[in-house]
Each structure stands twice: as C-alpha cells, then as structure tokens.
C-alpha positions as CSV (number, residue, x, y, z in Angstrom):
1,M,4.2,-0.9,-10.1
2,T,3.3,2.2,-8.6
3,I,5.9,3.8,-6.5
4,G,3.9,4.1,-3.7
5,L,3.0,0.2,-3.6
6,Q,6.6,-0.6,-4.4
7,R,7.6,1.1,-0.9
8,L,4.8,-0.2,0.8
9,L,5.4,-3.9,-0.5
10,A,9.1,-3.7,0.3
11,T,8.4,-2.3,3.6
12,R,6.2,-5.1,4.5
13,G,7.6,-8.4,2.8
14,A,4.3,-8.5,1.6
15,T,5.4,-10.6,-1.6
16,L,6.5,-13.5,0.3
17,P,3.8,-16.3,0.0
18,V,1.7,-17.4,3.0
19,T,3.4,-20.4,4.1
20,D,6.6,-18.5,4.5
21,A,5.0,-16.1,6.5
22,G,6.1,-17.1,9.9
23,E,9.9,-17.7,8.9
24,A,9.5,-14.2,7.4
25,A,8.4,-12.9,10.4
26,V,11.4,-13.8,12.5
27,R,14.3,-14.0,9.9
28,A,15.1,-10.4,10.0
29,P,15.1,-10.2,13.9
30,R,17.5,-13.2,13.8
31,V,20.1,-11.9,11.4
32,G,19.9,-8.3,12.6
33,N,20.4,-9.3,16.5
34,R,23.7,-11.1,16.3
35,A,25.3,-8.4,18.0
36,L,22.6,-8.4,20.7
37,F,23.1,-11.8,21.6
38,G,26.7,-11.5,21.7
39,G,26.2,-8.5,23.9
40,L,24.2,-10.9,26.1
41,A,26.6,-13.4,26.2
42,L,29.2,-10.7,27.6
43,L,27.3,-9.4,29.8
44,T,26.5,-13.1,31.3
45,A,30.5,-13.8,31.3
46,L,30.7,-10.3,33.5
47,V,28.2,-10.7,36.0
48,V,29.4,-14.2,36.9
49,V,33.0,-12.6,36.9
50,L,31.6,-9.9,38.9
51,D,29.6,-12.5,41.5
52,F,32.7,-14.6,41.7
53,R,35.2,-11.5,43.1
54,T,31.9,-9.8,45.3
55,G,32.0,-13.3,46.9
56,E,28.4,-13.7,49.0
57,D,28.5,-10.0,49.9
58,L,26.7,-9.2,46.9
59,S,25.0,-12.1,44.8
60,L,24.5,-10.7,41.0
61,V,24.1,-14.1,39.2
62,P,20.1,-14.3,40.3
63,L,19.8,-11.2,38.4
64,L,20.3,-12.9,34.7
65,V,17.1,-14.5,35.2
66,V,15.7,-11.1,33.0
67,V,18.0,-12.4,30.2
68,P,15.7,-14.9,28.5
69,A,12.5,-12.2,29.0
70,L,15.0,-9.7,26.9
71,V,15.9,-12.3,24.2
72,S,12.1,-13.6,24.0
73,V,11.2,-10.1,22.7
74,F,13.6,-10.1,19.7
75,G,14.9,-13.5,19.3
76,T,13.3,-16.8,17.6
77,I,12.2,-19.9,19.8
78,R,15.4,-21.6,19.4
79,Q,17.4,-18.7,20.4
80,T,15.1,-18.1,23.4
81,I,15.7,-21.7,24.5
82,G,19.2,-21.9,24.1
83,V,19.8,-18.6,26.2
84,S,17.0,-19.8,29.0
85,T,19.2,-23.3,29.2
86,L,22.4,-21.3,29.2
87,I,20.9,-19.2,32.1
88,M,19.5,-21.8,33.8
89,M,22.8,-23.8,34.3
90,V,24.5,-20.6,35.7
91,V,22.3,-19.3,38.1
92,V,21.1,-23.1,39.3
93,G,24.6,-23.8,39.8
94,S,25.3,-20.8,41.6
95,H,22.7,-21.2,43.9
96,L,23.5,-25.1,44.4
97,T,27.3,-23.7,45.3
98,T,25.9,-21.1,47.9
99,D,25.7,-21.9,51.8
100,G,22.1,-21.0,51.8
101,T,19.3,-23.0,53.9
102,F,17.4,-25.7,51.8
103,W,14.4,-23.2,51.2
104,E,16.5,-20.4,49.6
105,I,18.2,-22.4,47.4
106,T,15.2,-24.4,46.4
107,T,13.2,-20.9,46.1
108,G,15.9,-19.5,43.7
109,V,16.0,-22.5,41.5
110,V,12.3,-22.5,41.1
111,V,12.3,-18.7,40.5
112,T,15.0,-19.7,37.8
113,V,13.4,-21.9,36.1
114,L,9.5,-20.3,35.9
115,A,11.3,-17.1,34.8
116,C,13.0,-19.3,32.2
117,C,10.2,-21.1,31.1
118,L,7.6,-17.7,31.0
119,G,10.5,-16.4,28.5
120,V,10.3,-19.3,26.0
121,G,6.5,-19.0,26.7
122,A,6.4,-15.4,25.7
123,C,8.8,-16.0,22.6
124,V,6.3,-18.7,21.5
125,L,3.0,-16.5,21.6
126,R,5.0,-13.2,20.0
127,I,6.4,-15.8,17.1
128,R,2.3,-17.2,16.7
129,H,1.3,-13.6,16.5
130,A,3.7,-12.6,14.3
131,T,3.0,-15.5,11.8
132,E,-0.7,-14.6,11.8
133,I,0.2,-11.1,11.2
134,A,2.3,-11.7,8.4
135,R,-0.8,-14.1,6.8
136,L,-2.8,-11.4,7.1
137,R,-0.8,-9.2,5.2
138,S,-0.2,-11.7,2.3
139,A,-3.7,-12.0,2.0
140,A,-3.9,-8.3,2.0
141,V,-1.4,-7.8,-1.1
142,A,-3.6,-10.5,-2.8
143,L,-6.5,-8.4,-2.3
144,Q,-4.9,-5.5,-3.1
145,R,-3.9,-7.1,-6.3
146,Q,-7.7,-7.6,-7.3
147,I,-8.5,-4.1,-6.5
148,L,-5.8,-2.3,-8.1
149,R,-3.6,-3.5,-10.8
150,P,0.7,-3.0,-11.0
151,L,1.7,-0.1,-13.0
152,P,2.9,0.5,-15.7
153,I,0.2,-0.8,-18.1
154,L,0.5,-0.9,-21.8
155,T,-2.5,-1.3,-24.1
156,D,-2.7,-0.8,-28.0
157,Q,-3.2,2.7,-27.5
158,V,-1.9,4.2,-24.3
159,L,1.2,3.7,-22.0
160,A,0.0,4.4,-18.1
161,H,2.7,5.1,-15.4
162,G,1.3,6.1,-11.9
163,I,1.8,6.6,-8.2
164,Y,-0.3,5.5,-5.6
165,T,-0.2,6.1,-1.9
166,P,-2.6,5.6,0.8
167,I,-2.7,7.7,3.7
168,E,-3.0,5.1,6.1
169,E,0.6,3.1,6.4
170,D,-1.2,-0.1,7.2
171,R,-3.2,-0.5,4.4
172,L,-2.4,-1.2,0.9
173,V,-5.2,0.5,-0.9
174,G,-7.0,3.7,0.1
175,G,-10.1,5.4,-1.3
176,D,-8.6,6.2,-4.6
177,I,-9.2,4.2,-7.3
178,Y,-7.7,3.8,-11.2
179,E,-8.0,1.2,-13.9
180,V,-7.1,0.9,-17.3
181,V,-8.7,-1.3,-19.5
182,Q,-8.2,-2.7,-23.3
183,S,-11.5,-3.3,-25.3
184,P,-13.0,-3.6,-28.4
185,Y,-13.5,0.5,-28.6
186,G,-10.3,1.3,-27.6
187,T,-8.5,1.9,-24.4
188,R,-10.8,3.1,-21.1
189,V,-9.5,4.8,-18.3
190,I,-10.8,6.0,-15.3
191,I,-9.2,7.9,-11.9
192,G,-11.6,8.7,-9.0
193,D,-11.9,9.5,-5.5
194,V,-14.3,7.8,-2.7
195,Q,-16.0,10.2,-0.4
196,G,-14.3,9.5,2.9
197,K,-12.0,7.2,4.2
198,G,-11.6,3.5,5.5
199,L,-12.7,0.2,5.0
200,A,-16.2,1.7,4.1
201,A,-14.4,3.9,1.4
202,I,-12.6,0.8,0.3
203,G,-15.8,-1.0,-0.8
204,A,-17.3,1.7,-2.6
205,G,-14.1,2.2,-4.8
206,F,-14.3,-1.5,-5.3
207,A,-18.0,-1.6,-6.4
208,V,-16.9,1.0,-9.0
209,L,-13.6,-1.0,-10.3
210,G,-15.6,-3.9,-10.7
211,A,-18.3,-2.2,-12.8
212,F,-15.7,-0.3,-14.9
213,R,-14.0,-3.4,-15.8
214,E,-16.9,-5.0,-17.3
215,A,-18.8,-2.1,-18.4
216,A,-15.8,-0.7,-20.5
217,I,-15.6,-3.9,-22.4
218,R,-19.2,-4.4,-23.1
219,E,-20.8,-0.6,-23.5
220,P,-19.7,1.0,-27.0
221,A,-20.3,4.6,-25.9
222,L,-18.6,5.8,-23.0
223,T,-21.6,7.8,-21.6
224,G,-22.7,3.8,-21.5
225,V,-19.9,3.0,-19.0
226,V,-20.2,6.0,-17.1
227,D,-24.4,5.1,-16.7
228,A,-23.1,1.4,-15.6
229,L,-20.7,3.0,-12.9
230,E,-23.7,5.2,-11.7
231,D,-25.8,2.1,-11.1
232,A,-22.7,0.4,-9.5
233,V,-22.7,2.9,-6.7
234,A,-26.5,3.3,-6.7
235,R,-26.6,-0.4,-5.3
236,H,-23.7,-0.1,-3.0
237,N,-25.1,2.6,-1.2
238,V,-28.4,1.0,-1.1
239,F,-26.5,-1.9,0.6
240,S,-24.9,0.4,2.7
241,A,-27.9,1.9,4.3
242,Q,-29.2,-1.9,4.6
243,T,-26.2,-2.7,6.9
244,G,-26.0,0.7,8.9
245,E,-23.1,2.0,6.9
246,T,-22.6,5.8,5.5
247,E,-23.4,6.3,1.8
248,R,-21.0,7.4,-0.9
249,F,-20.3,9.3,-3.7
250,V,-17.5,9.0,-6.2
251,T,-15.7,11.8,-7.9
252,A,-14.3,10.3,-11.5
253,L,-12.9,11.5,-14.4
254,V,-13.7,8.4,-17.4
255,L,-11.5,8.8,-20.6
256,G,-11.9,7.1,-23.9
257,F,-8.6,6.7,-26.3
258,D,-8.8,5.2,-30.1
259,G,-5.8,6.1,-30.9
260,S,-6.4,9.6,-32.5
261,D,-5.2,13.4,-31.5
262,R,-8.5,13.3,-29.5
263,V,-9.6,11.7,-26.5
264,Q,-12.9,11.3,-25.0
265,A,-13.6,12.3,-21.5
266,V,-16.6,12.2,-19.0
267,N,-16.0,14.1,-15.9
268,C,-18.0,13.5,-12.7
269,G,-16.9,16.2,-10.5
270,H,-13.3,15.0,-10.5
271,L,-10.3,17.4,-11.2
272,R,-9.4,18.4,-14.7
273,P,-6.6,16.6,-16.3
274,R,-3.4,18.4,-17.1
275,L,-1.3,18.2,-20.7
276,L,2.4,17.9,-20.7
277,H,3.8,19.2,-24.3
278,D,6.2,20.8,-25.9
279,G,7.7,21.8,-22.6
280,V,4.5,23.4,-21.5
281,A,2.4,22.3,-18.8
282,R,-1.5,23.4,-18.6
283,A,-4.8,22.2,-17.4
284,V,-6.8,20.6,-20.2
285,P,-10.4,22.9,-20.3
286,L,-13.4,20.9,-19.7
287,R,-16.3,22.9,-19.9
288,R,-18.7,20.8,-18.1
289,A,-18.4,18.8,-15.1
290,F,-21.3,16.6,-14.0
291,V,-22.5,15.4,-10.6
292,P,-20.1,12.7,-8.7
293,L,-21.2,8.8,-9.3
294,G,-24.1,8.2,-7.0
295,L,-25.5,11.6,-6.9
296,A,-27.3,11.6,-10.4
297,E,-30.8,12.1,-8.8
298,L,-29.7,15.4,-7.9
299,S,-29.4,16.3,-11.4
300,S,-31.6,16.5,-14.3
301,E,-28.7,16.7,-16.9
302,P,-27.4,13.5,-18.6
303,R,-24.1,13.2,-18.7
304,A,-22.1,13.6,-22.3
305,V,-19.0,13.3,-23.6
306,E,-16.4,15.9,-24.2
307,W,-13.2,15.8,-26.7
308,L,-9.7,16.7,-25.3
309,D,-6.3,17.3,-27.7
310,F,-3.8,14.5,-27.1
311,P,-1.1,15.5,-29.3
312,P,1.9,12.8,-30.1
313,G,4.4,13.3,-27.5
314,G,2.1,14.7,-25.2
315,T,1.1,13.4,-21.5
316,L,-2.2,13.6,-19.8
317,L,-1.7,13.6,-16.1
318,L,-4.7,12.9,-14.0
319,C,-4.6,13.0,-10.3
320,T,-6.8,13.1,-7.3
321,D,-7.1,15.8,-4.6
322,G,-4.6,14.4,-2.6
323,V,-2.2,15.9,-4.7
324,T,-3.6,19.5,-5.2
325,E,-4.9,19.7,-1.4
326,A,-1.2,19.1,0.2
327,R,-0.3,21.4,2.5
328,D,3.0,22.8,3.7
329,A,4.2,23.6,7.5
330,S,2.4,27.0,6.7
331,G,-1.0,25.6,5.4
332,A,-0.5,26.8,1.9
333,F,-1.9,24.4,-0.7
334,Y,0.4,22.5,-3.5
335,P,0.8,24.8,-6.6
336,L,0.6,21.7,-9.0
337,D,0.4,23.7,-12.4
338,A,3.3,25.6,-11.1
339,R,5.4,22.8,-10.3
340,L,4.3,20.8,-13.3
341,G,5.9,23.5,-15.7
342,R,9.3,22.3,-14.4
343,W,8.7,18.7,-15.7
344,A,7.1,19.5,-18.8
345,E,9.7,17.8,-21.3
346,R,10.6,14.6,-19.0
347,A,9.2,11.3,-19.3
348,P,5.8,10.4,-17.7
349,Y,7.5,8.2,-14.9
350,E,10.1,10.9,-14.5
351,V,7.3,13.7,-14.0
352,L,5.6,11.3,-11.8
353,E,9.2,10.5,-9.7
354,A,9.4,14.3,-9.7
355,L,6.1,14.8,-8.4
356,D,6.0,12.3,-5.7
357,A,9.3,13.4,-4.3
358,D,8.4,17.0,-4.7
359,L,4.9,16.2,-2.7
360,D,7.2,15.0,0.4
361,S,9.3,17.6,0.5
362,F,6.6,20.2,0.2
363,S,4.3,18.4,3.0
364,G,7.0,17.5,5.1
365,G,6.3,13.9,4.5
366,V,2.9,14.5,6.2
367,R,0.1,13.2,3.9
368,R,-3.3,14.3,4.7
369,D,-5.0,12.4,2.0
370,D,-4.5,9.2,-0.4
371,I,-2.7,10.0,-3.3
372,A,-2.9,8.8,-7.0
373,A,-1.8,10.1,-10.0
374,L,-1.8,8.7,-13.9
375,A,0.5,10.0,-16.2
376,L,-0.7,8.7,-20.0
377,R,1.2,8.8,-23.1
378,R,0.1,7.4,-26.6
379,A,1.7,4.1,-26.9
380,A,4.6,3.6,-29.4
381,V,7.3,0.8,-30.4
382,G,9.8,0.2,-27.9
383,D,7.0,1.0,-25.0
384,L,8.0,-2.0,-22.3
385,G,9.7,-4.0,-24.9
386,G,7.7,-3.4,-28.2
387,P,4.3,-3.8,-29.1
388,S,2.5,-5.7,-26.5
389,D,1.5,-9.1,-26.8
390,G,-0.4,-8.7,-23.4
391,A,-2.8,-5.8,-25.0
392,R,-3.5,-7.6,-28.2
393,G,-4.3,-10.9,-25.5
394,A,-6.5,-8.3,-23.6
395,R,-7.9,-7.0,-26.8
396,R,-8.6,-10.9,-27.8
397,A,-10.6,-11.4,-24.5
398,A,-12.3,-8.1,-24.4
399,E,-13.5,-9.3,-28.2
400,A,-14.5,-12.8,-27.0
401,F,-16.4,-11.1,-24.0
402,S,-18.3,-8.7,-25.8
403,G,-19.5,-11.5,-28.4
404,R,-21.0,-13.7,-25.7
C-alpha cells in the first residue's frame, strides 16, 4: 500500500467495516477517557465534601449539573446516563435536605433533571453524527480502492512501489492518478496530474483511469492507449460543460514494458522520469512532450512513442509536480535531481521512503499540491514472494478480455 494511504487509513480507522462504524467512532474515546471519568468522580466527591463543610452559606452541589454536559462530549451514551443518574441523585438529594421553600426545592430538582436529560440527548446526537461520519469514511475507502489500487504491484515485467499523499487531509484521493496494468502486450503504466483540485478533478482522474484500464488491455499499440485516454477526457469535458463544471486537462506519462532493456513512452505534457542506476540518478532525456490529454485539438502533431533505456537493476522514478514544486520556508523549489543522487543505490521502496521523509522535512510539513510517485524496477524472482500468480492471473484475464 502506498505510504500516504497507509497513514490516512491508519489515522481515520477507515479499514473497519461499515457495520462497526458507530462502535469504532466511540471506542477510542471510551478507552482514552478513563482518567477523565476518574477525575470527574473525584471532583464530585470534593464538591460534596466542600458543600458539607461550608453549610448553607455557600451551596456548591448544584454546580455539578454541568458534569453530564462535559461527559456527553467525550463519553458513550451508557457512560453519560450513568454519570447523569449519579449527579441527579447527589444534587436532588442535596436540594431535598435543605431548608428552602417548596418552590426553591422544586425549581432546583427540575433544573437538575432537565440538565441531565439534555446531556444525555446531546450525547445521543453526537454518537449518531459520529456513526454517520464513520459510515461515510468507510464508503470513501471503498471508493478509493476502486480509483487507486494499493501498491506495491507486481506484474510479469515490473515491480511498482509508490507513495501517494493528497493535499486535503479529509480526502483519501486527490487529483494525481496512477495505474499499473498487466496486458497481453506487456505491462502498461500511467502516472498523471489532473488540472485543478477538488471533486471535479477527482472525477476527471477517474475517467482517465477507467479508460486506461480498458485500453491498456485492448490496444496493441501504446499510442492507441493514449488516443483512448484523449477520447475519455474529451467526453468527460463535454459532460462537465453540460453540468456547468470547469473543463479539465490531464498531464500524463504512459509507459509500456515488454521485459526488454527498453521502455516505450508517450509523454503528454508530464514531468520526465528519472533513472537511478549504478549509483547515479539522472533525468531521462525525452525529446518530445506532447500536449496534455484533453487538448489534442490545439495540436496538429499526432502523439508518438519514444524508447527509453531500462537496464537491469535500474529504477525508473515517475512523479507529479507536487514533488518538484514543493517549497521550503524561503520559497525555494525542492531540488529533486540533487537529492535523488543520495539514494541512487537504494532499493525502490527505500528511495520512496527517503523521498517522502525528505519532502516533509524540506517543506516543513506544508504541502501545496497532491504528491504521487512511482518507483519501477524490472520484476525478478523473489519479488513479493517470488513469481506472481496474481500477475499470471491478470495476464490470463487480459487475454480473455482481448479475445471477446
């Protein structure tokens, strides 16, 4: 699984099933607030003792009606009811033992009961809201798994590790996209960046991913895959225009691996990949960068394939501009090429771990854009436990699909 998604899922408890959402929403507070409830019990006892010592000159017990309200913010319904019952017994008993008038005692009892009931009601509403939020997060995780597959991914030709960090903390998916597909023609890989941010950008990214997953298996030529992606973005923009949303374009780098020392590439306005090999990191020279997906009408030049070197033991690093455009406190951009040289001899996942930590340190934890990066290495025996049955299964499925 990607590093960024591991953090998000861990912090949100999002891997829990929907049916356990309500329990998950209150389990952590119930365990973490035992000290708080012990403190409230001591506070209640202290107030009772002080009230007894001060006599009727200064009545402190009625102030305990605020305790159920405090408990309703942190505790469960059962805890709130228990504390409210205890407070009602203490406060009502205190009122009944005073020498006040009938109306004073009645008013005190009614106010106490009302305050405790309001505390319980507030707790019920909070738990209900927390349950709904937990269910929504569970649904978001299910949707995320359909949009972006967990990494690492092993195919017959490539082992792909990755990191993914959306800029918005309340979302599991941003405008950056990636996918790795085993096809009858080798492994096809895409990494891309949708123009803009927000839900509209996610929709455009989903359109590209859906088209890529189908075209990667169907199209013999890599340019055919890219043409299908162009059509998908164009259709999405037509729909967006009809619904009043902004039209989008997508920068993308599409690669094709056949197991040899060379890789096919079609660059649609995206960042060039980096090759880490023999202790050296360098940008791969791509002579041509075509217009982004969705803007083919602006260019009369058809997209074409270039060939890149991919030597054994080398690592191809693909990333989005969230990496290269990260800034430090002075506004300087992240020096990707200079930093990669430090990690050129490391394994792909170690390069990504170092890159993720270094980006966080460089930017002071302030991210201005989604971040996605893939580290690709030629598949070998022993990767993820040896030759991948899953990869062979994916290839068989691809062949079956192409033969329909």
